[in-house]
C-alpha positions in Angstrom: 68.7 -18.6 -3.5 65.0 -18.2 -4.6 65.7 -15.5 -7.3 69.3 -15.1 -8.2 68.5 -12.4 -10.8 67.5 -10.0 -7.9 70.9 -10.5 -6.1 73.6 -10.1 -8.7 76.3 -9.5 -6.1 75.7 -12.8 -4.4 75.3 -14.9 -7.5 78.4 -13.5 -9.2 80.4 -13.9 -6.0 79.4 -17.6 -5.6 80.0 -18.4 -9.2 83.4 -16.7 -9.4 84.5 -18.4 -6.1 83.7 -21.8 -7.7 85.7 -20.9 -10.8 88.6 -19.7 -8.7 88.6 -23.0 -6.8 88.5 -25.0 -10.1 91.3 -23.0 -11.7 93.6 -22.5 -8.7 97.2 -23.4 -9.6 96.5 -23.7 -13.3 97.7 -20.3 -14.4 94.3 -19.5 -15.9 93.3 -15.9 -15.9 89.7 -15.6 -15.0 87.9 -12.8 -17.0 84.1 -13.1 -16.4 81.4 -12.0 -18.7 78.9 -10.0 -16.6 75.3 -9.5 -17.5 74.3 -6.1 -18.7 70.8 -6.7 -20.0 67.3 -7.2 -18.6 65.7 -10.6 -18.5 63.1 -11.3 -15.9 64.0 -8.1 -14.0 65.3 -4.7 -15.1 69.1 -4.5 -15.0 70.5 -1.0 -14.8 73.6 0.7 -13.4 73.1 -0.7 -9.8 72.9 -4.3 -10.9 75.9 -4.0 -13.2 78.0 -2.3 -10.5 77.0 -5.0 -8.0 78.5 -7.6 -10.4 81.7 -5.6 -10.9 82.0 -5.1 -7.2 81.6 -8.8 -6.6 84.4 -9.6 -9.0 86.6 -6.9 -7.5 86.0 -8.3 -4.0 87.6 -11.6 -5.2 90.6 -9.8 -6.7 89.2 -10.0 -10.3 89.7 -6.6 -12.0 89.2 -7.7 -15.6 85.7 -8.4 -17.0 83.5 -8.1 -20.1 80.0 -6.7 -20.0 77.6 -8.7 -22.2 74.5 -7.2 -23.8 72.9 -8.8 -26.8 71.5 -5.5 -27.8 74.9 -3.7 -27.4 73.4 -1.2 -24.9 75.3 -0.8 -21.7 74.7 0.5 -18.2 78.1 1.8 -17.1 77.1 5.0 -15.3 78.3 3.8 -11.9 81.5 2.2 -13.1 84.9 3.9 -12.6 86.1 5.8 -15.6 89.3 4.4 -17.1 
């Protein structure tokens, strides 16, 4: 993949698939930290939602959003 930052859905899917394979049968609960800050490209609601959707597509419904500035783009995420 030439520029993974521009395809957050694919990079998160591939990464989490690898983690699921490595932890299968161990009882580990996978709770990924998803990027919610801009570095190299601008991350906004669409990029954050793409990551959450990638995790959900693999059956992962728990996650943490990580922003070193503590500013979050959650406008497209479901309200809980």
